[in-house]
N, C-alpha and C positions, 0 to 999 in steps of 0.2 A: 512807319519805317522812314527814317531820316536819311537822305542822301548826303553823305559828307565826302566832298572832293577836296583833296589837299591843294594848297595854293600852287605848289610846283606842278602838280599834274594838270591843273586847270591852265596854268601858264603855258605848259608845253603843248597842250591840246589846242590852245587858242593862237599859238605862234607857228605860222606856216614855214618860217625860216628854219626853225629847229627841226620840224618835220622833214624839210628838204635836205638839211645836212645829215639827219639820221638816215634818210634813204640813200644818199650818196655814200655814207660810211658803210652801210650794209652791202651795197652793190660792190664797193671796192673790196670789202672783205671776201665776198663771194668770188670776185675775180682773182684775188690773190690765192685763195684756196684752190680754185680750179687750175690756174696757171702753174702754181707751185706744186700741187699734188699730183698733176698728171703730166709733168715734164714740160709740156707746152712747146716742145721743139720738133714736133712731127711735121 
């Protein structure tokens, strides 16, 4: 069984900056969904 990891996946896995930005992007998306979906004016 040969483990084949594509270069882009390996690059993303080895790059903490990309992970950091992905985390920020996901949290921002969640914030927008929560704030926009539930009015956010209570």
